[in-house]
Structures are given as structure tokens and as C-alpha cells.
N, C-alpha and C positions, 0 to 999 in steps of 0.2 A: 422361830423357824420360818413362818410365813412372811414375816417382815423381811428377813434376810433374802428370801427367794424373790419376792415380788416388788418390794418397795426400796430396799437399800441400794440396789444398782442405780436407780434413778436419782440418788443423792449425789452422784458424780456428775460433774459438769458436762463431760463429753457424751454421757448417756442421755442427759436432758436435751442437749442440742440435737443428737441423732433422733430422739423421739419427736421433738418439735418438727424437725424437717420431714420425717416420715409421716407424721400426722397431716402436714400440709399437702404432701403428695397423695395421701389417702383420700383427701377431699377432692383433688383435682383430676388425678389420673383414672380412677375406676369409671367415672361417668363416660370418659372418652373410650375406655375399653368396651363399655356396653354398646356404644354406637359402632365400634369396630365389629362387634359380634353381629349387630343388627344389619350392618352393611356387608357382611360376609367377607370382612377384610382382617380377620384375626391375625393372619400371618404377616400382615403389613407391619405390625408392631415389632415382630421378630426381625424383619428386614431393617427397620429403623435402628434397632439397638446395635446391629452390626455395622450399619452404614455410618453411624456417627463416630466410630472409633478413629478413622484417619484424621478427622478434624480435631478431635481431642488430642491426638498425638502431635499434630502440627502446632496446636496452641501451646502445648507443653514445651515443644522445641523452641518456640519464639519467645515465650514469656515465663518459662519455668512452670512450677506447679501452681499457677494462678487459676483460681476457679473461673474467673470471668473469661480469661483467654481460652481455656480449654472448653468452657461452655459455649462461647461464641463459635469456636471452630467446630464443635460438635453440631450445633444448630445449622451452620452453613453446609456441613457435609451431609447431614440428614436431608435437608431440602434438595441438595444437588442429586442425591441418590433417588429420591422420589420423582423429581422432575426428569432426570435422565432416563429412568426406566419407562416413564410414561411417554416420553418423546420417542424412544426406541420402538415401543410397541405400536405407536401411531404411525411411525415412519415406514415400517415394512409389514404391518399387519400381524405381527407375532403376538402371542398372548402376553399380557402384562406380567403375569406371575412368573413366567420363565425369564423375562427380562430382569425382574426384581431379583430373582435367584442369582443370575449371573453377576449383576452389579454388586449385590451385597456380599457375595463370596470374595470378589476381588477387593472390596472395601475392607472386609474383615482381615484378609491376609495382609493387605497394605498397612492397616492400623497396627497389627501385631508386630510386623517388621519394623515400623517406625518407632514404636515404643521400645522394642528390644534393643534397638540401636542406640538408645539414649541412656546414659549412665545417670543413676540417682532416681530413677523412676521404677517403682515396684509394679511389675506387670500384674501380679496377683491382686493388688489393691485396685488397680484400674479396672480389671475384668470382673472382680467379685465384690468390691467395695470394702470400706473399713469405717467403723463408727468413730475411730480416732481421727479420721480425716475431716469430720464434720466440724469445722470451726465456725466462727461467727459469719464469715464471708459466705461460706457454703450454705449456712442456714438462711441468710438473707436471700440468696439466689433461689433456694427451694421455695421459700415463702413468697418471693416475688413472682415466680412462675405460677403458683397457685392463685395469687391475686389477679394475674392477667387472665389465666385460663378460664376461671369460673365465670367472670362477667362476659367474656367473649362467647363462651358456650351458651350462656343464657341469651345473648343477643342473636345468635344464629340458630337457636333451638328449633323453632318452627320450620324454617326452610330446610334445615338439616334433616329433620324427620321426614319431610315431604320428599326431599332428594333421595333419602335412603329407601323409602317405600315405593315411590312412583316417580323416578327420574324423568320418564317420558312426559308425564303431565307437566312437571316443572319446566322442562325445556320448551314445551308447546306454549306455555303461558309466559315465556320470557323471564323465568325465575332465576337466571344466572346460576345454574347449578354448579358450574365449574368454579365460581368464586367461593361458594360455601364449601366445596370439596377442598379447595386449596387452603382455606382458613382452618378447616378441621385438621388437615394433615400438618399444618404448622403448629397447632396446639399439641398434637401427638408428639412431634419432634421435640418441642419445648419440654414436655413432661418426661420424655425418655432421657434427655440430656440432663435435666435438673436432678435426676435421681442417681446419676452415676457415682457421685462422691460417696454416698452411704451404701448404695446397693451394687455398684459396679455396672459397667456397660452391658455385661451379659445377663445381669439379673434385674436391671431397673424396670424392664417391661413386665416382670412378674407381678409387681404390685398393681399394675394397670390391668392385666388380662385375667389372672386367676380369680380375683374377686368378681370381675365382670362375668366370667363364665359360670362361676358358682352362683351368682345372683339369680339366674333363671330358675333355680330350684327353690327359691324362697318367695318369688312373686311372679305373677303372670303379666303384669302391666309394665310398661317402660319406666314410668316414674317409680314404681315399687322396686324394680331392678336397680335403678340408680341409687336409691336409698340403701338397699341391701348390699350393694357392692361397696359403698363407702363404709358401712358398718363392718363388713368382713375385712376390708383393708385396714381399718383402724385396729381391729382385734389382732390381725396378723402382724402389724407393725409392733404392737406392744409385746405380744408373746414371742415374736421372732427376735426382738432385741434382747429380751430376757434369756432366750435360748442361746443367742450368740455370746452373751456375757458369761453365762454359767458353763458353757461347753467349749468356749474359745474357738469357735468357728466363725468365718466371715459373716457379717451382718446380712449381706445379700442372699446367700443360700439359706440362711436361717429363716428370714422373713418369707422367702418364696416357698420353702418347705412347709411353713405354717399355713400359708395361703393355700397350698396344694392340699394339705390335710383338711382344711375347711371346705374346699371344693369336693373332695371325696366324700366327706360327711354329708354334704348337701345332695350329692348324687345318690347316696345310699338311702337317706331317710328324710330328705326335704319334702315339703308339702306339694311341690310342683315338679312334674317331669322327672321324678326320682324312681329308683328301683322299688322302694316301698309302695309308692302310689301305683306303679305298674302292677305289682303283685296283688294289691288290694283290688284293682280293677279287674284282673283276671279272676279273682275269687268271686267278685260280684257277678261277673258274666256267667261263671260256672254255676253259681247258686241259682241264678235266674233260669238257666237252661234246665236244671234239675226240676225246678218248680213247674216250668212249662211242660 
């Protein structure tokens, strides 16, 4: 019974490829999510997942269901969305978040319209993912992005932390904060795009952000949160794929729901900034007040 539930599904080739791809993303995407939380840019990931859709649709229109064509189109579209919103906000002084909201809503509507106009493309699979779509080419793309993202993140680790915590000091010392910010956004776009085959464009950001948000309940340090986010993402990938296989729901929602359950568990009973810790603190304060 246990073998049939937990092991037998991964004897199938498409499940092994999906697992390998999701494990690669689990190592690369959550650390970026932790930095997005640190920089108070959590919603930027949501903007990116909508912004890449027109590029994916155009890639499919030009080259069919080619992972490389759709991926390249998605990367270009994501970068354009980020740069365009930043340019608009700097051009007339409006808040960047409002510009991002306007741009990504247009991008989402345009992407859905482009995909719907093409025959032979399943909109549900593009939006929510399909483990059956993870072929060798898609797996190589997901692993390739992880291979690029992790070394680049290690290279910009120190200036990115400084730019996140004290951008004024970095600018005053000639630290080229805009360069590190641009490289960081490029890594975010790459990870969002690389996960769309298995997780879908609307769900790929879930494996990046939910483990990152949940990690703060398991560690107080940045390095600890990075490690915790990767572990949570790996567990969510394994359990989510099993849930998808046994219940016949898309892989993207299954993995994101699992990651969401892990986040809720951390919120309730994690060792840091959780409801359990808050209640324990209140009890200690009340006990100290009675003794005093």
C-alpha cells in the first residue's frame, strides 16, 4: 500500500522527469523568493508570472510547442514588463507598483487572447501546467536555469544583501545597485519561465514564494531561511506530484497547495514568528506579571 502510494508513481518516466525538473527549480527559485521577501518585492513575482504569458504565446505561434521558443519569448516578455514599469514610474513620478499592476494586467489579457486564438494549444496546460508536458527538452531547460541561477546568485550575494538592506549606502559608495537589481530581476524571470511547463504560468511562482514566505517561521537568519525554503520546496514538489498523480489534478495547483499547507503549518507552530510562539510569549509575560 505504501509502495503504491509513494514509490510506484515515480517508476513512470514522465513522473521522474517532472520530479527532476521540480527539484532543480526547488534549489534555484526559493532563494530568490527569500530575497524578494527581504526586499519587500513579493508581489513582483506575481507580476512576472502574468507578464511572461504574451511572450510564451508568441513563441508558440512562431515555432509551435517548442520549449525553447516559448521560454525565450517568456524571458523577453518578463524583462520588458519589468523595464517598462520601471521606466513609466521614473518618467512621471508615479508609484512603481501601480505601473506594474497596469502593465501586467494588459500582458495577462493579451497572453490569454493570443493563446486562445491558436488551435492545438491547451490553455489549461499553459496556465496550470502538466507533468505530461515535461519531456527531456523541458527538463534540460529547467536544469539549465538552475545551473545558471545558483552561481549567479552566489556571485551577487553580498552586494545584493547590502542593496536590499541599505541601498543608500551602496549608492554612496559607488556600488552600482542598479546592476545588481537588474541581474536579480533577470534571475527571477528565468526561474518563473522555466517552471511554466510543469507548473503553468499562473502557478510557477508558487514554488518560489510560498516556501520563501514559510521559511521565516523556521529560521531567524537569512542563510537559515534560504536552507529552509529549499527543503520546503523539495517536500512540496514530491508531495504535490504524488497528489497530482493520485487525484488527477494539474501538477501546478497540487504543488502550490502543498507548499501553502506547509506555510500554514509554519505559521501555526513554527519556532519563529508563529502563532504558537506568540501565545507562549503572552503566557510568559502574564506569568511574570503575576509573580511581580
